[in-house]
C-alpha positions in Angstrom: -14.4 18.5 8.5 -10.8 18.3 8.8 -11.4 16.6 12.6 -13.4 13.8 10.7 -11.2 13.3 8.0 -8.1 13.2 10.4 -9.7 10.4 12.6 -10.9 8.6 9.8 -7.0 8.4 8.7 -5.9 7.6 12.2 -8.6 4.9 12.1 -7.2 3.3 9.2 -3.7 3.3 10.3 -4.8 2.1 13.4 -6.5 -0.5 11.4 -3.7 -1.3 9.7 -1.7 -1.7 12.5 -3.8 -3.8 14.4 -4.4 -6.6 11.6 -0.3 -6.9 10.8 -0.1 -7.6 14.8 -3.4 -10.2 14.3 -1.5 -11.7 11.4 -3.9 -10.6 8.6 -1.6 -9.0 5.9 -4.9 -8.7 3.6 -6.8 -6.8 5.8 -3.5 -5.1 6.6 -2.8 -4.0 3.2 -6.3 -2.8 2.3 -6.5 -0.6 5.8 -3.2 0.7 4.8 -4.2 1.5 1.3 -7.6 3.1 2.0 -5.4 5.9 4.1 -2.9 5.9 1.4 -5.6 7.0 -1.7 -6.6 9.7 0.6 -5.5 12.8 -1.4 -3.4 15.4 1.3 -6.0 15.0 4.1 -3.5 12.6 6.0 -0.9 14.0 7.7 2.7 13.0 6.3 3.7 11.0 9.1 0.3 8.8 8.9 0.9 8.3 5.1 4.3 7.5 6.0 3.4 4.7 8.6 0.6 3.6 6.2 2.9 2.8 3.5 5.5 1.3 6.3 2.6 -1.2 7.2 1.7 -1.4 3.4 5.1 -3.2 2.4 4.8 -5.1 5.3 1.7 -6.7 4.5 3.2 -7.2 0.8 6.1 -8.8 2.0 3.9 -10.9 4.4 2.0 -11.5 0.9 5.0 -12.9 -1.0 4.7 -10.1 -3.1 7.8 -7.8 -2.7 8.1 -6.5 -6.0 5.2 -4.2 -5.1 6.8 -3.7 -2.1 9.8 -2.3 -3.4 7.1 0.2 -5.7 5.9 1.7 -2.1 9.3 2.0 -0.1 11.6 3.2 -3.3 9.7 6.3 -3.6 9.8 7.4 0.2 13.3 6.2 0.3 14.1 9.0 -2.8 12.3 11.7 -1.7 10.9 11.0 2.3 8.4 13.0 3.3 8.7 15.5 6.4 7.4 13.3 9.2 8.3 15.2 12.3 5.4 16.3 14.4 4.5 20.1 14.3 5.0 21.2 17.9 3.9 24.2 18.7 6.9 26.1 20.4 5.1 29.0 20.7 3.7 29.6 24.7 0.0 31.1 25.0 -0.2 34.6 25.7 0.5 35.1 29.1 2.5 31.9 29.8 6.0 31.6 29.8 7.8 31.1 27.1 10.1 27.5 26.8 14.0 28.1 27.4 16.2 28.0 24.3 17.6 25.0 25.9 14.1 22.9 26.0 13.2 24.3 22.1 16.6 22.9 21.2 16.2 19.7 23.1 12.7 19.0 21.3 14.1 20.0 17.6 17.1 17.7 18.5 14.8 14.9 19.3 12.3 15.8 16.3 15.7 15.3 14.2 16.6 12.0 15.9 13.4 10.4 15.4 13.1 11.3 11.7 16.5 9.6 11.0 15.6 6.9 12.8 12.2 6.2 10.6 14.4 6.8 7.7 16.7 4.5 8.8 14.0 1.8 9.3 12.3 2.7 6.1 15.6 2.0 4.2 16.2 -1.2 6.3 13.2 -2.4 5.4 13.6 -2.0 1.7 17.1 -3.3 1.6 15.1 -6.9 3.3 12.4 -6.7 0.6 15.4 -6.3 -2.1 17.2 -9.6 -0.3 13.7 -11.4 -0.7 14.1 -10.7 -4.2 17.5 -11.4 -4.5 18.5 -8.0 -5.3 21.5 -8.2 -3.4 23.4 -4.8 -4.2 20.0 -2.8 -4.1 19.8 -4.4 -0.6 23.4 -3.3 0.5 22.9 0.3 -1.0 19.7 0.8 1.1 21.6 -0.8 3.8 24.2 1.6 3.9 22.0 4.6 3.5 20.4 3.8 6.6 23.3 3.4 8.2 24.2 7.0 7.1 20.8 8.0 8.7 21.2 6.1 11.5 24.8 4.8 12.5 23.8 3.1 15.7 21.0 1.7 14.4 20.8 -1.8 15.5 18.5 -3.1 12.7 20.9 -1.6 10.1 23.7 -3.1 11.9 22.3 -6.6 11.6 21.5 -6.0 8.2 24.9 -5.0 7.3 26.3 -8.3 9.1 23.3 -10.3 7.2 24.5 -9.0 3.7 28.9 -9.2 4.6 27.6 -12.7 5.4 25.8 -13.3 2.2 
């Protein structure tokens, strides 16, 4: 049952992505909402991506207020979106060296910071669409705090400074 639920969640996520890519925000939103409606059967990183896709679809549908309602809770209380890598070697196999384990943990932290930064940049963009520039600035500053070298966050900061 667990494998079936995971496959169904993956199908909804891939469908939302494909529909966005094909410029069909209505179907993308429907797929993302199906995944988000699943209780706790979907992994946190699936739900994070589905929320991002749903917000993108809502923005394309000129519904930024609804996009904010999806993104703000994630910005305030982000889920743990790092993949759970099994760092334990199978019985009889060599254990990974400490430097490899540290590199994997550092890569996970960097990926999580980049994802959080992108979420906050998207939230800033939705706030700009709504004309809420002070809120956009707060989200942008938080994005830069999460990932100081994020090109998207830096571009948003420049845009906001020019306004």
